[in-house]
N, C-alpha and C positions, 0 to 999 in steps of 0.2 A: 539379436546378432547385428543389428544394423550399424551399431557403434563401433564394430570391430573392422570395418571394412572402409575403405578411401579410394576414391578414383580421382587421382591428379597427375601432374608431372613430378616425375622423379629422377633424380640424379644419384646415382651410387658411385662414390669414390672410394678406392681402394688402394692402401699404400703400396709402393713397389719397393722390393729390396734395393739396398745401396743407396739409400737416401733420394731416389728419384722422386720426381713428382707423382701424385696418385693417378692411376688409372680410372678414368671417369666415362661413365656410360649413362645417356640421358633417354629416358623413356616417356613420351607423351602420351596421356591417357592411360597410364599403368594403373593395375590394381593393387593395393597394399592391404595385406590381410594381418591381422593380429591372432595367433593360433597356439597350439600346443604340439609338440613333437611325441614321439613314442615314450619317452622319458617323463612326460607331463611337465616339461620345461616350456616357458613362454618363448614364442618364436613370432619374429617380423619377416613375412614373406612377400617379396615384390614378384608380380607376374607382369612381363613387358606388355606395353600397350601396341598401338598401331605403327606401322613402318617397318614390317618384317616379321619373322616367326618370333612367336611369342617365348621370352625367356624366363626362368624362374629363379630366384635367388633367395635364400633363407639364411636367417640370421638368428642364433641363439641369445637370448636377452637375459644374460646373467645379471643379478641386482648389482653386483659391485663393478660392473664394467659398462653399464649403460649411462650415458649423458644424453639430457634433451636439451636442446636450444629453441627457446620458445618467445624470444622476445617480439619476434613478428608474426606472431600466430594470429593476430587480428588483421593481417593484410595476407592471410593464407599461407605463410611459409613457416617452416619449422625444421629442424635436423635432427635425426637420430645417431648417436654415434656408438658403434656396437663392438664388443669384442674387445681383447687386449691390445690387437693391433691396429685399431683406430680407424676400421672402417666407418663411412658416413653414410646414411640414407638422408638425402636433401628432398623435401618435400615441396612444392610450389603450386600455385593456383588451385588451393585446397579452398573449398567453402569454408569460411572462417569457423562457424558454429560447428559442423562435422569434425573440422579438425581440432578443436578445443575438446570435443568429446572423446575421440580417437585417442589424443595424447592423455587426458584423464583415466580412460580405461587403461592404456599401456602403463602409465604410473601405479596404478593400482595393483594391476596384476603383477608387476615385476616386483613391487614392494611386497605383496603377498607371498612371493616366491612359487617355486613348483608345487604342484597338487601331487599327494602321496597316492601312488597307485595303491589298488585294494589288493589285501594279502590274499593268499591261497588259491591264486589262479588255477583252474583245472587244465588238464592237457588239451581238452577240446575247446577250451574258450578261445574266443578270435582276439589275436593279438592286438595291442592298442594301435590306432593309424600312425603312420608316420607325419601326419599333419592333421588336426582339426581345428575348425574355428571357435576361438575362446568363448567360453560362457559368460553372459551379462554379467554384470557386477552384483556381487551378493553382499549382504551384511558382513559376513565374514572377513571380506577383503576391505571394507571400510574399517573395521576393528583391527586389523593387523597392520594398517597403514600408518608408517612414522608421521609425526606432525611436524617436522622440522625440516630445514634444507641445510645443505652442506655449503661450504665456500664455492664460489663459483656463480651464485645467482646473480650477483650486480652485473657480471659480463655477458648476461643472456644465457648461462649454462645451467640448466635446471636438472640436478640428480633426480632419483626417482623417488626421494622423500617426497610425500605427498602433504601440501599446504592444508590447513584446516579448511578453506573456502571449497577445496576440491572434494572435501568429504562430507559436503553437504548436497543433497538432490538439487538440480537446477531448477529455476523457476519454470512451472509449467504454463502451456498456453491453453486458454479455454476451448472448448470444444468448437466453437464458432471460428476463433482463430485458427485453428489447427485445420479446418476446411479451406480457409483462405491459403495457408502455407502449403497445403497439399496441391491446389490448383496450381500455385507458382512451380513447386517443384514437378509436376507433371507437364511443365512447358506451356501452359495456358496463359494467355494475357488476361489481366485483373484490373479492375478499376475499383477501388473502395472508398467510400465516403461514410457519413452516419447520421443517424437521428438520434434524439435523446430520450426516445422512450417506447412507443409502442410497437407491436406487431414482432415479438421476439422470435428469432430463428428462422425467419422466412427464406426460401430460396425464389430468386426471381429469374426466370429463364427467358430470354430476350429471343430475337430470331437467328437463327444460323443461316448467315448468308454467304459462308464462304467455307473453304476447307480449314482454315483456321478457327480453332474453338477459343472464345475469348469470355473471360468472367467480369463481372460488375458486382461490387459488393458495397453495403452501406457501414460506415464507421464514423463514430463521433463520440468522444468520452469513452471510449472502451478500450484504452490501451493502445492507440494509434502506434506510437511512438515506440513502444515496446515490440508490437508485431512488426514494423517496419525494419527495426533493428535485427529481429530474427529472420526476415526475409532476405535483407542484405547479407546476413551471415550464412545463409543457406545456397547462395549463388556462387560460381567462380569469380574470384576478383578480376581476374584479366579480363573478363567479357562482361562485366556488370558495371553499369554507371548510374549512380544514385544522383538525382536533381531534384530541384525543387523551384517553384516559382519565384520565391524570394531568398535572399540570402541567409537571413536567419534561419529559416525552415531548412534550408539545405545544409548548414552547420549542424543542425540537430541529428542529421542523418549520416555526417561524413561526407557529404557530397559536394556539389558545386551546382550554380544555378542553371536552369534550363538552358538559357540564351548563351551562357558561357559555353557550354557542352556543345551546342549546335552550330556556333561559329558564324552565324549569319546575321548579326546585328539584331534589330527590330524585325526583319523578316519582311519588311514592306517595300523592299526593292523588287524589280520583276525577276521571276524565277530563275531565268538564266544567270543573273548576277549573284543571286542566293546560293546556286549550285557553285558557281565558281568560287564563292568564299569558301564553301564547305569542301572544296577540293583543294585548299591549301594544306601545305605539309603541316603535319600535327593534327590539325581538324579532321582531315580525310582519315587519317589512320584511327581515330575514335570512333569515326562512324562505320567504318570496315570492321574493327574489333569487337563493336559492342553487338551483344546477343540479347542482353536483357537491360531494359531501359526503366528506371524507376522515376517516376514523377510526382512529388508531393505537392498538396495545396493546388490541386489543378483548377479549382474554381476562379483563380486569378490569372489564369493563363487565357490569352484570347482564341477564339476559335478559329479567325484566319491565320493566326500564327500556327495552331495545332495543323490546318491544311497544309500550310507552306513546309512544316517540317516533315510531315508525311511524303510530300512529293520529292523533296530533297534527299530522304531516306532512300526511296526507290530509285532516285538518279544515280546517287553516289554509289550504292551498294550494287547498283545494276541487277534488280530483283522486282519483279511484279508483284509479290505478295504485299499486302498491307504494311506500311511501315518498313518495306525493304527485308520483311522477315524477322524483325525485331521484336522479342516478346516484352509488351508493355506491362508494367505494375505500377497503376496509375490510382491515387487516393486524394480525396479532397470532397467538399459538399457544396454543391452548388447554391444551398440555400444560406451560405455564409458570404464571404466578401467576394464581390465580383470582380472581372478584369479591371485594372487600372487603365484608363483612357483618357484623351484630352476633352476639352468642354465640348469642342465640335465635332467630335466623333461618338458613334454609338458601340457601345459594348456588345461583343459576342460570346456566348458561352461556348466552351469546346464542344458541348453536346448539339450545338447547332452548326459545328463544323461539318463541310460537305464529306468528308472522310470518317466521321465519326462512326456511322452505322457500320462501315465494313471492318472497323476495328473493334468495335464491342459488340458482342452477341450474346453473352450469358450475363444474367444480373443476380447477384446474391447480396444478402443484407445481413449485417452484424448488429444487434441492438443491446448487448448486455452494457449498460451504463455503469463505468467505474468512478468517474470523477465525482459525480454527484449520488449520494446514497438516499437522499431525500426524495420520497415518492412524490410527494406535493411539486416540490421544485422540479423534479423531472417532468411531470405533466404540464407545469407551468411552461417550460422550456419547449416542449413539444408543440405547444399552441403557438409559442412567438414563433419558432423556427418557420412554421406555416403561415406567418403573418396574421394569425388570428389573435386578437386582443379581447376577450370575453370580459364580462362584468367581474368574474371571479378573478381573472388574471390581473386586471386594473386594481382591484381591491388589494389583493396580495402584493403587488409591487408598491402601491401608495403606502401600505402599511410600514415598508422597510425603512420610511423616512425617519422613523424613531429608534430605529435600530443602533444600538452603540457597541461597535465591533471594536473599539479600541480596548487594548488590555496590554498591561505591563510596559505602558510607554510606546507601544505600537500601533501607529494610526493605520486608518484604512488608506488603500491606494485609490487615487482618483484615475479613472479611466476616461480619456478624452478621445474626441473624435478627430481632433487635429494635432500635428505633432509640436506645431509652434506653441499651443497651449502648454504641453509637456516640457518643453525646454524652459519657458518662462518661468513656469511653477516649481520646478526643481531647483533652477539655480536661486530664484528668490528667497524659498525656504532654506536653502543650505547657507546663503549669506547671511540669514537671519541668526543662525546659530552662533553664539559666542565659542570662543576657543580656537584652537591652532588648526589651521588647514592641513590635512595630511595628503599628498600627491602620490599617487602610484603610477607609475610608467609600463606599459606593457612592452614585451621583449618579442618583436616580431621576425619571422624567418627572412622577409625580403622586405627592408626597409622601403624599397622603391614601389611596392604594391600596396602601401598604406591603404590607399581608398579600396582596392578590392577586398582586403581584409576586412576593414570598417564595414563594408556592405554586407559581409557574410558572417562576422563574429558577433554575438549578442552582447559583448561588452566592448567599450571604447578603449581606443589606445592610452587615455589618461582616466582615471578614476580618483576623483577628490571626495574626500569625507572628513567629517567632524565628529567630535562626541555628540550624540543624539541624533544623528543622521538617520532618517528612513531609508532602509536597504531592503534589496529582495535578492535571492539567489538566482543565478543564471544559468546553473548546471546542477544536476543530481550529483550530491555528494554521500549522503545514505538514506536510501530511501526507507530502509527499515525504522529510522529514527524521524522521518519526516523533513529531513534536508533534502528537498526536492527542487526542480525549477519552478521559481514562482514564490517559494516558502519567503514569508514576511519576517522582518527583524529589524533591530535598531542596535546601533553602535554604541556599546557601553565602556568601551576603552581601547588603548592601544598597548602593544607590547614595548617595553623598554629598549628590546633589543631585537634581534632579526627582523630588521628594516621596520620595524614599528608596525607589524600586522595587527589588523583591526580585531576586536573581539566584539561579537555580536550575539544579542540575545534573541532568539527566535520564537516566534509564537506557539511553537512545538512545545517549548520548554526547555530546550537545549541553549545552553552557553558554549560558543566555542571560537577558538582562533580561526579566522579564515586565511587560509595560505593561497598561494599562486597555483593555478591551474592553467591546463594547456589545452587548446582548441586546435584540431587538425581538420583541414578541408582542403579540395582540390581546386586549383587556380587554372589558368589558360594552360593548354597543351597537356592537361593532366598532371601538373606538377603540384606537389602537397605544400600547401602554405601552413603556416602556424602562427598562434598569438599565445604568449603565456601572459596572464594578466589575473587580478583578484576577480572571481565569480560573483562579482556583487555590480548592482546597478541602482542608482538613486530610486526610491519608489513613493515619493508623495504623489507622482503621477507618471502614468505610462500610457501610450495611445494604444487604440484599439487594435490597430494592425500589429503592434509589436507584442501583443498580448496573446497573440494565436499560439496554441500549443501549451499554454500556461494554465496552471490551477492555482488560484489566489485564494489566501485565507480570509482576507477581510477586504472588500472592495467598495469603493463609492463611485457611483454611475452619474453622470450628468447627460441626459439624453436629448437635450433640447437642438443640439446642433448636428443630429443624425442627419446625413445626407445621402446614405447608400440604402438599398436594400439588403436586409441580412445584418446589417451593422449592429442593430439594438440586440438581436440573438447573438452574435459573437459576444458583444460585452457582457451579457449576462450570463452567458454559458462559462464564463471564467470563474465565476464563483463556484465555491465547494457546496455551499448550503444557502438557502434563504436568512437564514440567522447571520452569516458573514456578509450579508449584502446591504447596500444603502443606495436607493434609488432618488435621486433629486429631480426636482420639475418634472415629473412624468406625464407624458402627452400619450394617449392611445394612438395617435397618429404616426408615431415613429415606427411603431411595430408593423412593419411590411415585408412581403416576399415579391421577389419578381415573377409576374404572372406567366412568363415564358418557362421559368424553372418549376413552377407549380404544375403547368401542363406537361412538362417533361416527366415529373414524378407520377402524376395521374396515369399517364401511359404505361409506364413501369408496373403500377399495379394492375391495370388492365392485362397486361402481358402475363403477368405473374399469375392471375385466375385462369386465364386461357390456357396457359402451359402445365399448370397443376392438372387442370382437367384432362389434358391430353398425356401427361405422363402416367396417370392412372390407367388409360387404355391401352398403354404401350406393353409390350410382353418381350421376353427375351432377356439374356444376361448381358449382350454385347453394350458396353458404355456407348459406343459410336451411334447404335441404332437407337437407343434411348434418346439421346440428344436430337436425332433428326426425326423423331416422331411427329405426327400433326393431327 
């Protein structure tokens, strides 16, 4: 029954006689229910929220008079036009995923029509209720749903006819991912990172140091992007801010950089000055509106900056709770890339921040690995992640020098430690190709903010290609066919019309014309920025930093210039398998992990064992009592 109800802001507009403007009533925190009346007809019921006596309004959903407006469902907004009179129910600030499920249920139930009441009711039978919450979707609803759309779709008007995509069950989370999502929905703060192998399904419980219960979970190669999008989709858009330590990572989750959200620059100024910067119009509004703050790639956020954010949050919001009462949803792996700092500065991890312990209390671990399915490779990555380079690891990596990952004219991508090497390699190899250069210019929403868009978008404002250019996808196009972010291919032609779009043959066996795609992300003051460009980038070489979040089909790595802890692990874990990996000039000394990070994880393991023992001695069913047992 969960999909049949929605808690959000509702505006009901009802037309008035005589051509006057509609009468409008806005209800915040209203409950929207999908049910059936005594005639078994689908009914949309709105129960007024806070701000006065609850009002109840019901609308019969006759299939031929219902229209759905769903163009902005991804932003948590939709409209339902009901009845021949044209009354409208406007929904806003809905968790996007929940809104999509609600609309899908509404479409299918309205398309299925009224349910037939059972024949032969006896005199003493209880009469059907005036309103009952509608039953979950059943196979008959899917079979009876039409598979086409009538006119009006292009204007955002969606009739009740159901597209084929909505007649398939949605992708499901694993049990581990559901546990994380459940913690988020219950209001707990959560930090998740990942390990590549051992210790499946463990729950790490840290110290409960305050009234707010906070979770910590480990995640890497386990569908992080998919889970993050589900988390974003489960929260109200108006009070949720998705951020990341880098622009590219922020773009993946449709957000902005953490620095752009905070509005305090580098955070190195005195606290009073940082608070003044955060009190500026627009910036202050975000701090006050934010109830759920998502931070991706936390390993690259400096601990001193985290402390400064925590202090600024309490000061601007005028609340003494950790982070001013904001729910934190944080992910990353401290055994990957560390914070970026100047040569004369020492990096501080977030777990070393003074405020970390009061913000992070409960630790969970997700371990189901999805990127790599080769158990030998998973075991190897687990060792490298911890800075261990055994004889077996060395032997396996040195054997990869003879791997021939090239196929169908698609070469291995060289992962480089320095971005200058990437630019030089790609430009030189492109110039060496004969043939005409094809240039594709991006269409940006604000040409004055090109630098900001460049920092957040995974593709540049200009894409230059030739026949035979090695390329990779920079966006998921069709996951079922293998056309995913990082998929490798080669340009095999250009169309003679339609702007000469490139035709690419991919390693997965698909040859496809690549069309312009759109990226949308948040800029300063919450303004939405966008770039429309080919989702392609040159792939002779790519930097290890830019490869984060990608799964590459064929990779060639030179580790001789590794200069940071965790850098070798990040590079190796981009590959899908040992067979698709070639390591050049391997030196076991480049495999290292930061000692302070290793100590941090060792402490978590000890806490895990201690708290597992204490959980077994606890009794009672109250969740709060269980958490506080010692």
